[in-house]
TORSE-578155 format. One record per residue (C-alpha): residue in three letters; x negated, y, z negated. Coordinates in nm, 2 decimals. Each point is the difference from the previous one (the first is absolute). Layout:
N
+--------+--------+--------+--------+
: residu :      x :      y :      z :
+--------+--------+--------+--------+
:    ala :      X :      Y :      Z :
...
+--------+--------+--------+--------+
This chain:
69
+--------+--------+--------+--------+
: residu :      x :      y :      z :
+--------+--------+--------+--------+
:    unk :  -0.45 :  -0.82 :   0.78 :
:    unk :  -0.03 :   0.19 :   0.33 :
:    unk :   0.35 :   0.15 :  -0.04 :
:    unk :  -0.08 :   0.11 :  -0.35 :
:    unk :  -0.32 :   0.17 :   0.11 :
:    unk :   0.18 :   0.17 :   0.28 :
:    unk :   0.28 :   0.12 :  -0.23 :
:    unk :  -0.25 :   0.13 :  -0.25 :
:    unk :  -0.18 :   0.19 :   0.27 :
:    unk :   0.33 :   0.14 :   0.13 :
:    unk :   0.10 :   0.13 :  -0.35 :
:    unk :  -0.34 :   0.16 :  -0.04 :
:    unk :   0.02 :   0.17 :   0.34 :
:    unk :   0.35 :   0.13 :  -0.07 :
:    unk :  -0.12 :   0.14 :  -0.33 :
:    unk :  -0.30 :   0.16 :   0.16 :
:    unk :   0.22 :   0.17 :   0.26 :
:    unk :   0.24 :   0.13 :  -0.26 :
:    unk :   0.29 :  -0.22 :   0.11 :
:    unk :   0.01 :  -0.17 :  -0.34 :
:    unk :  -0.06 :   0.16 :  -0.34 :
:    unk :  -0.20 :  -0.17 :  -0.27 :
:    unk :   0.32 :  -0.08 :  -0.18 :
:    unk :   0.14 :  -0.16 :   0.32 :
:    unk :  -0.31 :  -0.21 :   0.04 :
:    unk :   0.02 :  -0.12 :  -0.35 :
:    unk :   0.37 :  -0.08 :   0.05 :
:    unk :  -0.09 :  -0.22 :   0.30 :
:    unk :  -0.24 :  -0.20 :  -0.21 :
:    unk :   0.23 :  -0.02 :  -0.30 :
:    unk :   0.27 :  -0.13 :   0.23 :
:    unk :  -0.25 :  -0.25 :   0.13 :
:    unk :  -0.06 :  -0.12 :  -0.36 :
:    unk :   0.37 :  -0.04 :  -0.05 :
:    unk :   0.04 :  -0.21 :   0.32 :
:    unk :  -0.30 :  -0.21 :  -0.09 :
:    unk :   0.15 :  -0.07 :  -0.35 :
:    unk :   0.33 :  -0.11 :   0.17 :
:    unk :  -0.19 :  -0.23 :   0.24 :
:    unk :  -0.21 :  -0.15 :  -0.28 :
:    unk :   0.31 :  -0.09 :  -0.20 :
:    unk :   0.10 :  -0.24 :   0.28 :
:    unk :  -0.35 :  -0.13 :   0.08 :
:    unk :  -0.17 :  -0.32 :  -0.09 :
:    unk :  -0.21 :   0.02 :  -0.32 :
:    unk :  -0.32 :  -0.08 :   0.19 :
:    unk :   0.04 :   0.33 :   0.18 :
:    unk :  -0.04 :   0.20 :  -0.33 :
:    unk :  -0.37 :   0.08 :   0.07 :
:    unk :   0.09 :   0.14 :   0.34 :
:    unk :   0.27 :   0.22 :  -0.14 :
:    unk :  -0.22 :   0.12 :  -0.28 :
:    unk :  -0.28 :   0.09 :   0.24 :
:    unk :   0.25 :   0.19 :   0.22 :
:    unk :   0.14 :   0.18 :  -0.31 :
:    unk :  -0.34 :   0.11 :  -0.11 :
:    unk :  -0.07 :   0.16 :   0.34 :
:    unk :   0.33 :   0.18 :   0.01 :
:    unk :  -0.03 :   0.12 :  -0.36 :
:    unk :  -0.34 :   0.15 :   0.09 :
:    unk :   0.16 :   0.19 :   0.29 :
:    unk :   0.26 :   0.14 :  -0.23 :
:    unk :  -0.27 :   0.13 :  -0.24 :
:    unk :  -0.22 :   0.16 :   0.28 :
:    unk :  -0.09 :   0.36 :  -0.02 :
:    unk :   0.12 :   0.21 :   0.30 :
:    unk :  -0.35 :   0.05 :   0.13 :
:    unk :  -0.05 :  -0.38 :   0.03 :
:    unk :   0.32 :  -0.08 :   0.19 :
+--------+--------+--------+--------+
């Protein structure tokens, strides 16, 4: 969870400094969703709740307004 928090903070900082556009930020999170889905396909069924929780967080990041990133 620590690395996820640091990564989210890094993405937000890069957006705030103009290094990433909103579209690029959304692309990062959409790619994260794709990777998560690939990982879930090979995971044990008892991990489904963990993957679903992660998906909800990432989907929320994709839908965020520019002012809240």
